[in-house]
C-alpha positions in Angstrom: 102.3 -34.5 103.9 102.9 -36.6 100.8 100.1 -34.9 99.0 101.6 -31.4 99.5 104.9 -32.7 98.1 103.2 -34.1 95.0 101.3 -30.9 94.4 104.5 -28.9 94.9 106.4 -31.2 92.4 103.6 -31.0 89.8 103.5 -27.2 90.2 107.3 -27.0 89.8 107.2 -29.2 86.7 104.4 -27.1 85.2 106.3 -23.9 85.8 109.6 -25.3 84.3 107.6 -26.6 81.3 105.9 -23.2 80.8 109.2 -21.3 81.0 110.9 -23.8 78.6 107.9 -23.6 76.2 108.0 -19.8 76.2 111.8 -19.8 75.7 111.4 -22.2 72.7 108.5 -20.1 71.2 110.5 -16.9 71.7 113.5 -18.4 70.0 111.4 -19.7 67.1 109.8 -16.3 66.6 113.3 -14.7 66.6 114.4 -17.1 63.9 111.3 -16.4 61.9 111.9 -12.6 62.2 115.5 -13.0 61.2 114.6 -15.1 58.1 111.9 -12.6 57.1 114.4 -9.8 57.5 117.0 -11.5 55.2 114.4 -12.5 52.6 112.7 -9.1 52.4 116.0 -7.2 52.5 117.1 -9.3 49.5 114.0 -8.2 47.5 113.7 -4.6 48.6 116.5 -3.0 46.5 115.2 -4.7 43.3 111.6 -3.7 44.2 112.6 0.0 44.8 114.7 0.1 41.6 111.7 -1.3 39.6 109.1 0.9 41.2 111.0 4.2 41.1 112.6 3.9 37.6 111.1 4.5 34.2 112.0 5.5 30.7 109.6 7.3 28.4 110.6 4.9 25.5 109.7 1.8 27.5 107.3 3.2 30.1 104.7 0.5 30.0 107.4 -2.2 30.4 108.9 -0.3 33.3 105.4 0.0 35.0 104.7 -3.7 34.4 108.1 -4.6 36.0 107.3 -2.3 39.0 103.8 -3.8 39.3 105.3 -7.2 39.7 106.7 -6.1 43.1 103.4 -4.5 44.3 100.4 -6.0 46.1 97.2 -4.9 47.7 96.2 -1.2 47.8 99.7 -0.2 47.0 99.4 -2.0 43.6 96.3 0.0 42.9 97.9 3.3 43.9 101.0 2.5 41.8 98.8 1.8 38.8 96.8 5.1 39.3 100.0 7.1 39.8 101.8 5.7 36.8 98.8 6.1 34.6 98.5 9.7 35.5 102.2 10.2 35.0 102.6 8.6 31.6 101.6 11.6 29.4 104.0 14.0 31.1 106.8 11.4 31.1 106.4 10.9 27.3 106.0 14.6 26.6 109.1 15.5 28.6 111.1 12.4 27.4 111.8 11.7 31.0 114.2 9.0 32.1 114.6 8.2 35.8 117.0 5.5 37.0 116.7 4.6 40.7 119.6 3.0 42.5 119.6 1.9 46.1 122.8 2.9 47.9 121.9 1.5 51.3 119.1 -0.4 53.1 118.2 -1.7 56.5 115.4 -3.3 58.4 113.3 -1.1 60.6 111.1 -3.8 62.0 110.3 -7.4 61.2 107.6 -9.9 61.8 107.4 -13.3 60.1 105.0 -12.0 57.4 105.8 -8.3 57.3 109.0 -6.4 57.2 109.6 -2.6 57.2 112.7 -1.6 55.3 114.4 1.8 55.0 116.2 2.4 51.7 118.4 5.2 50.5 117.4 5.6 46.9 119.2 7.9 44.4 117.1 8.8 41.4 119.1 9.9 38.4 116.8 11.9 36.1 116.9 13.6 32.8 114.4 15.1 30.5 114.0 17.9 27.9 113.4 20.5 30.5 116.8 20.1 32.3 120.3 20.1 31.1 122.4 17.2 32.0 121.4 14.7 34.7 120.0 15.6 38.1 120.2 13.4 41.2 117.4 13.2 43.8 118.5 11.6 47.0 115.5 10.0 48.6 114.8 8.0 51.8 112.0 5.6 51.3 110.3 3.2 53.7 108.9 0.1 52.0 106.6 -2.3 53.8 107.0 -5.8 52.4 104.6 -8.6 53.0 104.9 -12.3 52.2 102.5 -13.3 49.5 102.6 -17.0 48.8 106.4 -17.6 48.5 107.5 -14.1 47.6 107.9 -10.7 49.2 105.8 -7.8 47.7 105.6 -4.1 48.5 102.3 -3.3 50.3 103.2 0.4 51.1 105.8 3.0 50.3 106.5 6.3 51.9 109.1 9.0 51.5 110.9 10.4 54.6 
């Protein structure tokens, strides 16, 4: 009889310890996701502004600034895209100024956050009169690289 009670007690202790361990782990993960969300959301508007803005007079500086927010295959794509764009930007004397009007987290993991941004691009060039505004919705995927958040993918909605 005593042996069954000991086995029952040990089983109950193990179940309680398992449930407590899972609850602690789940709480820790939630805190990690919340911290990642805050950190990435703080970087995302500056990243979008840098990546989606340029001025024909300082194009290379703008691209270097945008590149500072990029990582992985996105950094390569950004370089290729901006290299291909440079001649027409200079020829058309294009100026594009991106401003983020709203942002929010779509999903978050400790090392990866998906952010939705409402980006207005104010553009002017020799082919248009005045300034035009393009209202864009962009999803950026930010990943933690060392101690900073970098854009690993961007897509328009």
